[in-house]
N, C-alpha and C positions, 0 to 999 in steps of 0.2 A: 504494500500500500504506500504509494508515493516514495518508493525506493526503500521502505522500511519493512522488514520481515517480522511477522508475528507467528506464534506457534500456539495452537490449542492443544493441551495435553490433559488426559483424564486425571482426576484426583488420585486414582489408584496407582498412577506412576510415582506418586510421592508419599501417599498415606495408605497404610495397609488396613485401616479401619473401614469395614464395609458399610458403615452407616453414613459415610461421606459419599456423595455422588455429584456428578457435574464435571466441569473442566476448569483448568487453570489457563489463563491467557498470559503469554510471555512475549515481550518484545526482544527479538534476537539482536544483540549488540555486536558481538564478534564471533567468528568461527575460525578455528585454527587451521593450520596448513594441512595438505594432503597426508594420508596414511596415519593420521591420528585425529581424534575428535575431541576438541575442547570447545566449549561454547560458553559465552557469558550472555545471560539474558536478564532482563528486568521484569519483575512481577508486576502485572497490571492489578492495582488494588482498588480501583474505583468500584464502589458497591452498587452503582447503578447497573452494572453488568448482570446482576442477578435477575433484573426485571426484563431483560431483552429476550425476545421470543424467537427471532429468526436471524439467519446469517446475514441477510440484507440489512436488517436493523443494526446488527453488531458492526458491520463494516462502516455504515454511516456514522455511528456513534464514535467508533475508534478514530475515523478520519477527522471528526470535529474536535477530538480531545487529545490526540496523540502528541501534540507539542506542549501540553500543559504538565509541568513537573508534578502536580498533585495527583495526576492520573496513575502514577507509578509508585511502587514501594521499593523494596530491596533488590539489589543485583544478586543473581544466583550464578554460581560457577559449576559447570558440568564438565567432567573429564572422563573419557573412556578411550582406550586405545584399541583400534581395529587392525587386525592383521588380515588383509584382503585374501591372502592365500589360504587362511585357515578355514574358509568357507567351502573349500573344494573337497 
């Protein structure tokens, strides 16, 4: 969206408690070099997201608010190393 990547991830990717459902919206800030995977993303913490019912409404809301610092919370650091030949 306007050159900024966002990632929707299910809560189950972060929280093992089955009573949590829904998704987490992250803004992708950086992705590391090839043959390894490191990503820094910023958590979108605007509580209005809970009320959004469609992907079109979500896109419009994010587009209107993506440049507001209050729209975001903490940065998250993800790291995982992939060996591409290990999948063969």
